[in-house]
N, C-alpha and C positions, 0 to 999 in steps of 0.2 A: 504495500500501498504507498504508495509515495506522501509524501509528508507537506503539502507543496508549499504552507504556509512559513515553510525554514529553508525555504529554497529562493534565490533571488533572482531578478530580469532587469531589464534595463532601467526600470524603473522604480524598484524597489519590493518587496513582498512580491511571491511570485503567489498567493491565494485564489486571486483569481482566476489567475492559469484555467484550469476547470471547470468554468462554465463557459467562457470564452471557449473552449477546445467543442463542449456539449453546444454552443449556437453555431459554431461549424460546421459543426454535423447535419445538425437539421435543413439550415437554412447558408446552403455555401454561396455567401455575400461576398464582394472581391475586398470589400471594407473590413469585413473580420478576420479576412486575411490578411490584410495590409497590417490594423492592431497585432495579430500573432508572431508575425516576422517583424513590427517596430519593437516588440517586446521582449522577442527569445533571440532575435540575430540584428538589434541595430546598428547601422552601419556597420554588418560584418564582426558587431562585437559579441559572445556567447557568454551566458552564464550557464548557473549549474540549472535552473530553469530550463533551460535548455536540451541538455542532451536525456532530462526526466521526458521532455515530449515522444524520444526517439519512437517510444511501444507503439503511440498512437497514430505519430506520423507516416509509423510504419505500417499498422490497420490501415490509414485513411488510401496510402498507397498502393492496395489492393483490392482499389473500391472499385465497381464496375462505370460510377464517373469518371472519366477521363480527366476530366478539369479540376476536380477533385483529387485525384490520383498524382495530377503533374503539378499541381502546388504543391503537394505535399512531400512531393520528391527533388524539390527546388531548396524549399526552405530546409527539410532535413540535409540533402547536401551541400545549402550552405552555411549550417550549423558543422558537418563535420569537417569542413573545408577550415573552422574556424577552432577544430580537437586541440591543437597543440600552445591554443591560448592560455594566459592563466586565468582559470574559471575556477576552481576549489569543489570540479564535480571526479577529481582522480582517475584514473584508468581507461575514456569513456572507449576506447576502441575494444577493450578485452569484456570490462561491465556490457556494454552493447550490442556486444558480436553477432547475437541470434537477428538480432533488428535492422542490421547495418546486412547481413546476409539478406534479410527479408529487400531489404531498402534497394541491394545490386541488383538483386533478380530481374525487382518491378523492374528501375531504370531499362535494363537493357532488355527488357519487353517493349516499353514504351519507346526507347530507340527503333528500331525497326518498323514502325508503326504511324512514324511522327510524319506529318505533311507537311509544317510550317515552319520554316527554317531558323525563325526565334525558335520556336520549341524544345527545337530541335540541336542547336548548342548548349542551352539554355541543362538540356537531359544530356548531354555529353560533358558539359562541365559537374552537372547531382556526381557523374557515376565518376570521372576525378577523386569529388572531394569524398565519396564511398570508399572505393580504395586508398587514401589516402595518399592522393599525387600533388605534395605539394605545388605551390607558385600556380600552377596552371588552373588548379581545384577554386582559384578566386578568381583570376586574371581571363582563361580562353574565353567568358562570351561574353564578357564586355567587349572586347575588339573582334571577334566574330560580329557579335549584336550591332553595335553604334559604329563599325564599318572604321574605326581607328583605337592606334593604341597615342600615347602619351606620354613618351619614355624623354631621358635624357643621355647624352652621346656623352658614349664615355670619355672622347678625348679631348673636349672645353666643357660637358655640365649644361652645353644648351640643351635646352624643353624641347622638343621634336615631334613633330607629329607624322605618325606611320599609318597613312591611309589605304585604305583595303576596299573601295568600296565604288561607285557611280563613277566618278571623278577618275578614278584610276589609280594604281597604286605607285605610289613615291611617298619620298619623307620630306619634308620641311622645317622651317622652322616658324614660318609665320601663319595664325590663324586662319587657314583655308576655306575656312566655311565661312569667313568673313571678308574676304579679302578678291582681287577679281582675279583676270587669268594672266599675270603678269609679276606674281609671284614666282619665287625661285625656289624649285623643286630638286630633287634627284631621284631618278627610279630606282624602285625595289627591284632586286633581284633574284626570283626566286629560286629556290632548287629542286633540280630536277628531283619529280616520283620517290626515280635510281634509287638516288642518295641523302634521302630521307632516315634519317637515326634514329632511336631509342624511342620517345613517346611522339616525335612524330610523325616519324615513319606510323606506329600504333593508330593514332588519332583518324592521319589519311586514310590507312587502309582499312577503321571503322567506316568512314563518311561511306567510301567507293563503294562500302562493301550494303551498305545504307540506301542507298540512291543516290547522295547526298554531293550530289558529285559538283555543284558550287560550292559548296563550303570545302568539300577536299583541293577547289581550284585555289581559292585561300591562303588554306593553311599549308603553300608549298611557298609560300609568301611570309606569311608569319614563323617559319623555317627557313627564309632563305636569309638577305641580306641586304644592307642599306647603307648608305653614303652620307656624311654631314652633308648640308651645303654651307654652313658654315665654317666647318675645320678640315674640313674632306676627308674625313677620321672613317676607316670600314667598318663595319660591328654587324653580329650577329644582330638581326630583332630579336629572337625567342629569346637568348640570354638578355638582352636589357630587359624585357618585360617579365619574365620568369625574375631578377632581381629585382622588381619590385619601384 
């Protein structure tokens, strides 16, 4: 039996969480899920109550209502991405190994049937969270979903935008979204799929297997190379993203 009042979330005691979980189960409104996210994974921070909610999230991930299941997988994945933080909940991967196994099986099923690109990359990131893959379990979906990463140059430390979308695949130190076409850019250099290694190769293979060819294509740039337009330093995009 979970002693919720003794646990904490972003706003103090977690005594209000059981009522919120019950409301979500009976009326799955987006604003209720937003409230749960805000309490249990506020801006990426996690708390003792976050992990206590994993059994409920694992059950919800098995729901026949795909929307409910995907919401549960997204929140649970973000919570597990923060498992290495100081949260006072102990060894959560050992304590919740059964729930994590359930969540991982569920996220793999839903990946296979995802048709929406945004949903797909969110599920892919959740999968990494359940597997304990550091770095990418918090950063993958941001870049693929928003079609850009904001990083710093390893040479001159200038803030750089890595564009991965409709305006092309390039690196710039200017806010290209607010600028005209005269900004200085350097084209990204994608890695050949045959040369991908490690997590890059695995993610690319998964995306191809799932028929997500656009995601697979973008990943060749994420795991490719760029040149800083300010100091001409060449660098690995993935290394700068994972460096945070």
